[in-house]
ROSE-4610 file (N, C-alpha, C; in Angstrom, 1 decimal, always signed):
// ROSE-4610
residu = [M/M/M/N/N/N/V/V/V/M/M/M/L/L/L/F/F/F/H/H/H/S/S/S/T/T/T/Y/Y/Y/G/G/G/L/L/L/R/R/R/P/P/P/A/A/A/V/V/V/R/R/R/E/E/E/A/A/A/A/A/A/D/D/D/R/R/R/L/L/L/R/R/R/A/A/A/A/A/A/G/G/G/H/H/H/E/E/E/V/V/V/W/W/W/T/T/T/P/P/P/D/D/D/L/L/L/F/F/F/E/E/E/G/G/G/R/R/R/V/V/V/F/F/F/D/D/D/A/A/A/V/V/V/E/E/E/D/D/D/G/G/G/M/M/M/E/E/E/Y/Y/Y/H/H/H/A/A/A/T/T/T/V/V/V/G/G/G/A/A/A/D/D/D/E/E/E/L/L/L/L/L/L/K/K/K/R/R/R/A/A/A/V/V/V/L/L/L/A/A/A/A/A/A/A/A/A/P/P/P/Y/Y/Y/A/A/A/D/D/D/R/R/R/G/G/G/L/L/L/V/V/V/Y/Y/Y/A/A/A/G/G/G/F/F/F/S/S/S/L/L/L/G/G/G/A/A/A/A/A/A/T/T/T/A/A/A/Q/Q/Q/T/T/T/L/L/L/A/A/A/L/L/L/G/G/G/D/D/D/D/D/D/R/R/R/A/A/A/R/R/R/G/G/G/L/L/L/L/L/L/L/L/L/L/L/L/H/H/H/G/G/G/T/T/T/S/S/S/D/D/D/I/I/I/A/A/A/A/A/A/G/G/G/A/A/A/S/S/S/V/V/V/D/D/D/D/D/D/L/L/L/P/P/P/V/V/V/Q/Q/Q/L/L/L/H/H/H/V/V/V/A/A/A/E/E/E/P/P/P/D/D/D/P/P/P/F/F/F/E/E/E/T/T/T/D/D/D/D/D/D/W/W/W/L/L/L/S/S/S/A/A/A/W/W/W/Y/Y/Y/L/L/L/Q/Q/Q/M/M/M/R/R/R/R/R/R/A/A/A/G/G/G/A/A/A/D/D/D/V/V/V/E/E/E/I/I/I/F/F/F/R/R/R/Y/Y/Y/P/P/P/G/G/G/A/A/A/G/G/G/H/H/H/L/L/L/Y/Y/Y/T/T/T/D/D/D/P/P/P/G/G/G/L/L/L/P/P/P/D/D/D/H/H/H/D/D/D/A/A/A/E/E/E/A/A/A/A/A/A/E/E/E/A/A/A/T/T/T/W/W/W/R/R/R/V/V/V/A/A/A/L/L/L/G/G/G/F/F/F/L/L/L/D/D/D/S/S/S/L/L/L]
num = [1/1/1/2/2/2/3/3/3/4/4/4/5/5/5/6/6/6/7/7/7/8/8/8/9/9/9/10/10/10/11/11/11/12/12/12/13/13/13/14/14/14/15/15/15/16/16/16/17/17/17/18/18/18/19/19/19/20/20/20/21/21/21/22/22/22/23/23/23/24/24/24/25/25/25/26/26/26/27/27/27/28/28/28/29/29/29/30/30/30/31/31/31/32/32/32/33/33/33/34/34/34/35/35/35/36/36/36/37/37/37/38/38/38/39/39/39/40/40/40/41/41/41/42/42/42/43/43/43/44/44/44/45/45/45/46/46/46/47/47/47/48/48/48/49/49/49/50/50/50/51/51/51/52/52/52/53/53/53/54/54/54/55/55/55/56/56/56/57/57/57/58/58/58/59/59/59/60/60/60/61/61/61/62/62/62/63/63/63/64/64/64/65/65/65/66/66/66/67/67/67/68/68/68/69/69/69/70/70/70/71/71/71/72/72/72/73/73/73/74/74/74/75/75/75/76/76/76/77/77/77/78/78/78/79/79/79/80/80/80/81/81/81/82/82/82/83/83/83/84/84/84/85/85/85/86/86/86/87/87/87/88/88/88/89/89/89/90/90/90/91/91/91/92/92/92/93/93/93/94/94/94/95/95/95/96/96/96/97/97/97/98/98/98/99/99/99/100/100/100/101/101/101/102/102/102/103/103/103/104/104/104/105/105/105/106/106/106/107/107/107/108/108/108/109/109/109/110/110/110/111/111/111/112/112/112/113/113/113/114/114/114/115/115/115/116/116/116/117/117/117/118/118/118/119/119/119/120/120/120/121/121/121/122/122/122/123/123/123/124/124/124/125/125/125/126/126/126/127/127/127/128/128/128/129/129/129/130/130/130/131/131/131/132/132/132/133/133/133/134/134/134/135/135/135/136/136/136/137/137/137/138/138/138/139/139/139/140/140/140/141/141/141/142/142/142/143/143/143/144/144/144/145/145/145/146/146/146/147/147/147/148/148/148/149/149/149/150/150/150/151/151/151/152/152/152/153/153/153/154/154/154/155/155/155/156/156/156/157/157/157/158/158/158/159/159/159/160/160/160/161/161/161/162/162/162/163/163/163/164/164/164/165/165/165/166/166/166/167/167/167/168/168/168/169/169/169/170/170/170/171/171/171/172/172/172/173/173/173/174/174/174/175/175/175/176/176/176/177/177/177/178/178/178/179/179/179/180/180/180/181/181/181/182/182/182/183/183/183/184/184/184/185/185/185/186/186/186/187/187/187/188/188/188/189/189/189]
x = [+112.0/+111.2/+110.7/+110.4/+109.7/+108.2/+107.4/+106.0/+105.1/+104.2/+103.2/+101.9/+101.4/+100.2/+99.0/+98.0/+96.8/+95.6/+94.9/+93.8/+92.5/+91.6/+90.3/+89.3/+88.1/+87.1/+86.7/+87.2/+87.0/+88.0/+89.0/+90.0/+91.2/+92.1/+93.4/+93.1/+92.6/+92.2/+93.5/+93.3/+94.4/+95.0/+94.1/+94.5/+95.5/+95.4/+96.3/+97.7/+97.7/+98.9/+99.6/+98.8/+99.3/+99.9/+99.3/+99.8/+101.1/+101.2/+102.5/+103.5/+103.2/+104.2/+104.7/+103.8/+104.1/+105.1/+104.9/+105.8/+107.1/+107.1/+108.3/+109.2/+108.5/+109.2/+109.9/+109.4/+110.0/+111.1/+111.4/+112.5/+112.1/+110.9/+110.4/+110.2/+110.4/+110.1/+108.6/+107.8/+106.3/+105.8/+105.0/+104.3/+102.8/+102.0/+100.6/+99.9/+99.8/+99.2/+97.7/+97.3/+95.9/+95.1/+94.5/+93.8/+92.5/+92.0/+90.8/+91.0/+92.2/+92.6/+92.0/+92.3/+91.9/+90.5/+89.7/+88.4/+88.5/+87.8/+87.8/+86.3/+85.8/+84.4/+84.2/+83.0/+82.7/+81.8/+81.2/+80.4/+80.9/+80.9/+81.4/+80.6/+79.3/+78.4/+78.9/+79.3/+79.8/+81.1/+82.0/+83.2/+83.0/+82.0/+81.7/+81.1/+80.3/+79.6/+80.7/+81.7/+82.8/+83.6/+83.9/+84.6/+83.8/+82.5/+81.7/+81.7/+81.7/+81.7/+83.0/+84.1/+85.4/+85.7/+85.3/+85.5/+86.7/+86.6/+87.7/+88.9/+88.7/+89.9/+90.7/+90.0/+90.7/+91.4/+90.8/+91.5/+92.7/+92.6/+93.7/+94.9/+94.5/+95.5/+96.2/+95.5/+96.1/+97.1/+96.7/+97.6/+98.8/+98.7/+99.9/+100.8/+100.3/+101.1/+101.8/+101.1/+101.7/+102.9/+102.7/+103.7/+104.9/+104.6/+105.6/+107.0/+107.1/+108.4/+109.2/+108.6/+109.3/+109.3/+108.7/+108.5/+109.9/+110.8/+112.1/+112.9/+112.4/+113.0/+112.6/+111.5/+110.9/+110.0/+108.8/+107.8/+107.1/+106.7/+105.7/+104.4/+103.4/+102.2/+101.3/+100.6/+99.8/+98.6/+97.5/+96.3/+95.2/+94.3/+93.2/+91.9/+91.2/+90.0/+90.1/+89.4/+89.5/+91.0/+91.8/+93.2/+93.9/+93.4/+94.0/+93.8/+92.6/+92.2/+93.1/+93.4/+94.3/+95.7/+96.2/+97.5/+97.7/+96.6/+96.7/+96.8/+96.1/+96.1/+97.5/+98.1/+99.4/+100.5/+100.4/+101.4/+101.4/+100.3/+100.2/+100.6/+100.7/+101.2/+102.6/+103.3/+104.6/+105.6/+106.4/+107.3/+108.5/+108.6/+109.6/+109.0/+107.7/+107.0/+107.7/+107.9/+108.6/+107.6/+106.4/+105.4/+104.1/+103.0/+101.7/+101.1/+100.8/+100.1/+98.7/+97.8/+96.3/+95.7/+95.1/+94.4/+92.9/+92.1/+90.6/+90.1/+90.9/+90.3/+91.1/+90.4/+91.1/+90.4/+90.7/+90.1/+90.0/+89.3/+89.3/+90.8/+91.1/+92.4/+92.3/+93.1/+93.0/+93.4/+92.6/+92.9/+94.4/+95.1/+96.4/+97.4/+97.0/+97.9/+99.0/+100.2/+101.3/+102.4/+102.8/+103.8/+104.8/+106.0/+107.0/+107.2/+106.4/+106.4/+106.3/+105.4/+105.1/+104.6/+105.3/+104.8/+103.5/+102.4/+101.2/+100.7/+100.3/+99.7/+98.4/+97.3/+96.0/+95.5/+94.9/+94.3/+92.9/+91.9/+90.5/+89.7/+88.6/+87.7/+87.0/+86.5/+85.7/+84.5/+83.3/+83.1/+83.3/+83.4/+83.5/+82.5/+81.6/+80.6/+81.1/+82.3/+82.9/+83.9/+84.3/+85.2/+84.7/+83.7/+83.0/+83.9/+83.5/+84.3/+84.4/+83.3/+83.4/+84.3/+84.2/+85.0/+86.5/+86.8/+88.2/+88.8/+88.0/+88.5/+88.8/+87.9/+88.2/+89.4/+89.4/+90.5/+91.9/+91.9/+93.2/+93.6/+92.7/+93.1/+93.6/+92.9/+93.4/+94.7/+95.0/+96.3/+97.4/+97.1/+98.1/+98.4/+97.3/+97.5/+98.3/+98.2/+99.0/+100.4/+100.7/+102.1/+102.4/+101.4/+101.7/+101.8/+102.6/+102.8/+101.9/+100.7/+99.7/+99.5/+99.4/+99.0/+97.8/+96.8/+95.6/+95.4/+95.2/+94.9/+93.5/+92.7/+91.3/+91.2/+90.3/+90.1/+88.7/+88.3/+86.9/+86.3/+85.2/+84.4/+84.8/+85.9/+86.3/+85.4/+85.3/+84.6/+85.4/+84.9/+85.6/+86.9/+86.8/+88.0/+88.5/+88.8/+89.1/+90.4/+91.3/+92.5/+92.4/+91.2/+91.0/+90.4/+91.1/+90.5/+89.4/+89.3/+88.3/+87.0/+86.8/+85.6/+85.0/+83.7/+83.0/+83.5/+84.1/+84.6/+85.9/+86.4/+87.8/+87.7/+88.8/+89.0/+90.5/+90.8/+92.2/+93.0/+92.5/+93.2/+93.6/+92.6/+92.8/+93.8/+93.6/+94.5/+96.0/+96.2/+97.6/+98.1/+97.3/+97.8/+98.1/+97.3/+97.6/+98.9/+99.1/+100.4/+101.6/+101.5/+102.6/+103.0/+102.0/+102.2/+102.7/+102.0/+102.4/+103.8/+104.2/+105.6/+106.6/+106.3/+107.1/+107.2/+106.1/+106.0/+107.0/+106.9/+107.7/+109.2/+109.5/+110.9/+111.4/+110.5/+111.0/+111.3/+110.9/+111.1/+112.5]
y = [+32.7/+32.5/+31.0/+30.5/+29.3/+29.6/+29.1/+29.5/+28.3/+28.3/+27.3/+27.9/+27.3/+27.9/+27.0/+27.5/+26.7/+27.0/+26.0/+26.1/+26.6/+27.0/+27.5/+26.4/+26.7/+25.7/+24.9/+25.2/+24.4/+23.2/+23.3/+22.2/+22.6/+21.6/+21.9/+21.8/+22.9/+23.1/+23.4/+23.2/+23.6/+25.0/+26.0/+27.3/+27.5/+26.6/+26.7/+26.2/+25.1/+24.5/+25.5/+26.2/+27.2/+28.4/+28.8/+29.9/+29.4/+28.2/+27.7/+27.7/+27.2/+27.2/+28.7/+29.6/+31.0/+31.5/+31.1/+31.5/+30.8/+29.5/+28.8/+29.4/+29.8/+30.4/+31.7/+32.3/+33.6/+33.2/+32.0/+31.6/+31.2/+31.0/+30.6/+29.1/+28.5/+27.1/+27.1/+26.3/+26.4/+25.0/+24.9/+23.6/+23.9/+23.0/+23.1/+21.9/+21.9/+20.7/+20.6/+19.4/+19.1/+18.8/+19.8/+19.6/+18.9/+18.7/+18.0/+16.6/+16.1/+14.8/+14.3/+15.1/+14.8/+15.2/+15.8/+16.2/+17.6/+17.8/+19.1/+19.3/+20.6/+20.9/+21.9/+21.8/+22.7/+23.9/+23.7/+24.7/+25.0/+26.3/+26.7/+26.0/+25.8/+25.2/+23.8/+23.1/+21.7/+21.7/+22.6/+22.7/+23.1/+24.0/+24.5/+23.3/+22.5/+21.4/+20.4/+20.1/+19.2/+19.8/+21.1/+21.8/+21.6/+21.7/+21.6/+20.1/+19.2/+17.8/+17.4/+17.8/+17.4/+18.2/+19.5/+20.3/+21.2/+22.4/+23.4/+22.9/+22.3/+21.8/+20.8/+19.8/+18.8/+19.4/+20.4/+21.0/+21.8/+22.5/+23.2/+22.2/+21.1/+20.1/+19.6/+19.4/+18.9/+20.0/+21.3/+22.4/+22.4/+22.3/+22.4/+21.2/+20.0/+18.9/+19.1/+19.7/+19.9/+21.0/+22.0/+23.0/+22.7/+21.8/+21.5/+21.1/+20.3/+19.9/+21.0/+22.1/+23.2/+24.5/+24.5/+25.7/+26.3/+25.4/+25.9/+26.7/+26.6/+27.4/+28.8/+29.1/+30.5/+30.6/+30.2/+30.2/+31.5/+31.7/+32.7/+31.9/+32.2/+31.5/+32.2/+31.5/+32.1/+31.2/+31.8/+31.0/+31.8/+31.0/+31.5/+31.4/+32.5/+32.5/+31.6/+30.5/+29.6/+29.3/+29.1/+28.9/+30.1/+31.3/+32.5/+32.5/+32.1/+32.1/+31.1/+30.0/+29.0/+29.5/+30.1/+30.7/+31.8/+32.6/+33.6/+33.0/+32.0/+31.3/+30.8/+30.1/+29.5/+30.6/+31.6/+32.7/+33.4/+33.6/+34.3/+33.5/+32.1/+31.2/+30.8/+31.2/+30.8/+31.9/+32.0/+33.1/+33.1/+32.1/+32.1/+32.5/+32.8/+33.1/+34.4/+34.3/+35.4/+36.4/+36.0/+36.8/+36.1/+36.9/+36.3/+37.0/+36.1/+36.6/+36.1/+37.0/+36.6/+37.0/+36.0/+36.2/+35.8/+36.9/+36.7/+36.3/+36.5/+36.1/+36.4/+36.5/+36.8/+35.8/+36.0/+35.2/+36.0/+35.5/+36.1/+36.0/+36.9/+37.0/+36.6/+35.6/+35.1/+36.2/+36.2/+37.1/+36.9/+38.0/+38.0/+37.6/+37.5/+37.3/+38.4/+38.0/+39.0/+38.5/+39.4/+39.2/+40.4/+40.1/+41.2/+41.7/+42.7/+43.4/+42.4/+41.4/+40.4/+41.1/+41.0/+41.6/+40.9/+41.6/+41.0/+41.7/+41.0/+41.6/+40.9/+41.7/+41.1/+41.7/+40.8/+41.1/+40.7/+41.6/+41.2/+42.0/+41.4/+42.1/+43.3/+44.2/+45.3/+45.6/+45.3/+44.7/+43.2/+42.6/+41.2/+40.8/+39.9/+39.5/+38.8/+38.2/+37.6/+38.4/+39.6/+40.5/+41.9/+42.2/+43.5/+44.6/+45.8/+47.0/+47.1/+46.9/+46.9/+45.9/+44.6/+43.5/+43.9/+44.3/+44.6/+45.7/+46.7/+47.8/+47.3/+46.5/+45.9/+44.9/+44.1/+43.1/+43.9/+44.9/+45.7/+46.2/+46.8/+47.4/+46.3/+45.2/+44.1/+43.5/+43.4/+42.9/+43.9/+45.2/+46.2/+46.2/+46.0/+45.9/+44.7/+43.6/+42.4/+42.6/+43.6/+43.9/+43.6/+43.4/+43.1/+44.4/+44.3/+45.4/+45.1/+45.7/+45.3/+46.2/+45.6/+46.3/+45.6/+46.4/+45.9/+46.4/+45.5/+45.9/+45.5/+46.4/+46.1/+46.2/+45.4/+45.3/+45.5/+46.7/+47.1/+46.2/+45.7/+45.0/+43.5/+43.1/+41.7/+40.8/+39.5/+38.6/+38.1/+37.4/+36.9/+36.2/+35.1/+34.3/+34.7/+36.0/+36.5/+36.0/+35.4/+34.9/+33.5/+32.8/+31.5/+31.5/+31.2/+31.3/+30.3/+29.3/+28.3/+28.6/+29.8/+30.1/+31.4/+31.5/+32.7/+34.0/+34.0/+35.2/+35.8/+35.0/+35.4/+36.8/+37.5/+38.8/+38.9/+38.7/+38.5/+39.7/+40.9/+42.2/+42.3/+42.0/+42.1/+41.0/+39.8/+38.7/+39.0/+39.6/+39.9/+41.0/+42.0/+43.0/+42.4/+41.5/+40.9/+40.1/+39.3/+38.6/+39.5/+40.5/+41.5/+42.1/+42.5/+43.1/+42.0/+40.8/+39.7/+39.3/+39.2/+38.7/+39.8/+41.1/+42.1/+42.0/+41.7/+41.5/+40.4/+39.2/+38.1/+38.4/+39.2/+39.5/+40.5/+41.2/+42.2/+41.6/+40.3/+39.7/+39.1]
z = [+90.8/+92.0/+92.0/+93.1/+93.3/+93.6/+92.7/+92.7/+93.0/+94.0/+94.2/+93.7/+92.6/+91.9/+92.1/+92.8/+93.1/+92.1/+91.7/+90.8/+91.4/+90.6/+91.1/+91.4/+91.7/+92.0/+90.8/+89.6/+88.4/+88.4/+89.2/+89.2/+88.3/+88.2/+87.5/+86.0/+85.5/+84.0/+83.2/+81.9/+81.0/+81.2/+81.5/+81.7/+82.9/+83.9/+85.0/+84.6/+83.8/+83.3/+82.3/+81.5/+80.6/+81.4/+82.4/+83.3/+83.9/+84.4/+84.9/+83.9/+82.6/+81.5/+81.2/+81.3/+81.0/+82.1/+83.3/+84.4/+84.3/+83.9/+83.7/+82.6/+81.5/+80.4/+80.8/+81.8/+82.3/+83.4/+83.6/+84.4/+85.8/+86.1/+87.4/+87.5/+88.7/+89.0/+89.5/+89.0/+89.3/+89.6/+90.7/+91.0/+90.9/+90.4/+90.3/+90.9/+92.3/+92.9/+92.5/+92.4/+92.1/+93.3/+93.9/+95.2/+95.0/+93.8/+93.5/+93.1/+93.1/+92.8/+91.4/+90.4/+89.0/+88.6/+89.5/+89.1/+88.5/+87.4/+86.7/+86.4/+86.6/+86.5/+85.4/+84.7/+83.6/+84.2/+85.3/+86.0/+87.4/+87.7/+89.0/+90.1/+89.9/+90.9/+91.3/+90.2/+90.4/+91.3/+90.9/+91.7/+93.1/+93.3/+94.7/+95.5/+94.8/+95.5/+95.9/+95.0/+95.4/+96.6/+96.5/+97.6/+98.9/+98.9/+100.1/+100.6/+99.7/+100.0/+100.7/+100.1/+100.6/+101.9/+101.9/+103.0/+102.9/+103.4/+103.3/+104.1/+105.2/+106.0/+105.3/+104.6/+103.8/+102.7/+102.0/+100.8/+101.3/+102.5/+103.0/+103.4/+104.0/+104.3/+103.1/+102.0/+100.8/+100.2/+100.4/+99.9/+100.8/+102.1/+103.0/+102.6/+102.4/+102.1/+100.8/+99.8/+98.5/+98.6/+99.4/+99.5/+100.5/+101.4/+102.5/+101.9/+100.9/+100.4/+99.8/+99.5/+98.8/+99.6/+100.8/+101.6/+102.0/+102.3/+102.8/+101.7/+100.4/+99.3/+99.3/+100.1/+100.1/+98.9/+99.1/+98.0/+97.8/+96.5/+96.2/+96.1/+96.9/+96.8/+95.8/+94.9/+93.9/+93.7/+93.2/+92.9/+92.2/+91.6/+90.9/+91.7/+92.1/+92.8/+94.1/+94.2/+95.3/+95.6/+94.6/+94.8/+95.3/+95.0/+95.6/+97.1/+97.5/+98.9/+99.6/+99.0/+99.6/+99.7/+98.6/+98.6/+99.7/+99.8/+100.9/+102.3/+102.5/+103.8/+104.1/+103.1/+103.3/+103.4/+102.6/+102.7/+104.0/+104.5/+105.8/+107.0/+106.7/+107.8/+107.6/+106.6/+106.3/+106.4/+107.4/+107.6/+106.6/+105.7/+104.7/+103.3/+103.3/+102.0/+101.4/+100.1/+99.4/+98.8/+98.6/+98.0/+97.9/+97.5/+97.3/+96.1/+95.1/+93.8/+93.8/+93.9/+93.9/+92.6/+92.0/+90.7/+90.9/+90.9/+91.0/+92.4/+93.4/+94.7/+95.9/+97.0/+98.3/+99.3/+100.6/+101.6/+102.9/+103.9/+105.2/+105.8/+106.6/+107.2/+108.7/+109.1/+110.4/+111.4/+112.5/+113.6/+114.1/+114.2/+114.7/+113.6/+112.3/+111.2/+111.2/+111.0/+110.9/+110.0/+109.1/+108.2/+108.2/+107.7/+107.7/+106.3/+105.9/+104.6/+103.4/+103.6/+102.5/+101.3/+100.1/+98.9/+98.4/+98.2/+97.7/+96.5/+95.5/+94.3/+94.0/+93.9/+93.6/+92.3/+91.4/+90.2/+90.2/+90.0/+90.0/+89.0/+88.6/+87.7/+88.4/+87.6/+88.2/+87.4/+87.9/+89.2/+89.2/+90.4/+90.6/+91.6/+91.3/+92.3/+93.5/+93.4/+94.5/+95.3/+94.7/+95.4/+95.3/+96.1/+96.0/+96.5/+96.1/+96.6/+98.1/+98.8/+100.3/+100.8/+100.3/+100.7/+100.5/+99.3/+98.9/+99.8/+100.1/+101.0/+102.4/+102.9/+104.2/+104.2/+103.1/+103.0/+102.9/+102.1/+101.9/+103.3/+104.0/+105.3/+106.3/+106.3/+107.2/+106.7/+105.4/+105.0/+105.4/+105.2/+105.6/+107.1/+107.9/+109.4/+109.7/+108.9/+109.1/+108.7/+108.0/+107.6/+106.2/+105.4/+103.9/+103.2/+102.1/+101.2/+99.9/+99.9/+98.9/+97.7/+96.5/+95.3/+94.8/+94.4/+93.8/+92.4/+91.4/+90.0/+89.6/+89.2/+88.8/+87.3/+86.7/+85.2/+84.9/+84.6/+84.3/+83.1/+83.4/+82.3/+82.2/+82.9/+82.7/+83.6/+83.3/+84.1/+85.2/+86.2/+87.4/+87.0/+86.3/+85.9/+84.5/+84.3/+83.0/+82.4/+83.1/+82.6/+81.9/+82.1/+81.6/+80.2/+79.2/+77.8/+77.5/+78.4/+78.2/+78.9/+79.5/+80.2/+79.6/+79.8/+79.3/+79.8/+81.0/+81.6/+80.9/+80.1/+79.5/+78.8/+79.1/+78.5/+78.2/+76.9/+76.4/+76.8/+76.6/+76.9/+78.4/+79.2/+80.7/+81.1/+80.5/+80.9/+80.5/+79.3/+79.0/+79.9/+80.2/+81.1/+82.5/+82.9/+84.2/+84.2/+83.2/+83.1/+83.0/+82.3/+82.1/+83.5/+84.3/+85.6/+86.6/+86.5/+87.4/+87.2/+86.0/+85.7/+86.2/+86.1/+86.7/+88.2/+88.8/+90.2/+90.6/+90.0/+90.3/+90.1/+89.0/+88.8/+89.8/+90.5/+91.5/+92.8/+93.0/+94.3/+94.5]
């Protein structure tokens, strides 16, 4: 598969590059655009401040420009937290998208969004302060109405960005389970 992997609000951290290498080792072609233009943050608040300063529209524009040269190949859009939200937006707007792999995050769904059985897999902590049960229930129903084929995997006791070994949220067991299931998902596409 051709995978466009977007980073979280922390920026293009080593964990994102390691995730891309893991996917490449499994035979996938992976791109990791740097939407923050080299900025990496140690605190989520700093990343969110940068996001607010640059603006969601500009970051989305950067993501579209990064994906555009590869979109005709039929991309699987993927991302971590904020990057998952970006990936979701792009996948729902790309009729050539092959799949959507969401790690730690979702986003609002545009009114009238429609896909043709787009395979979607979401991996989130349970509980997750950014992905509450009520939110996820509503999100799931909206994605299904849009035509997506959605699977959700929850990881009890894990922190929000539990796949990043450089963050306090890291949960090695949940991370390995996530990658095992995610690689199976990609292989099935």
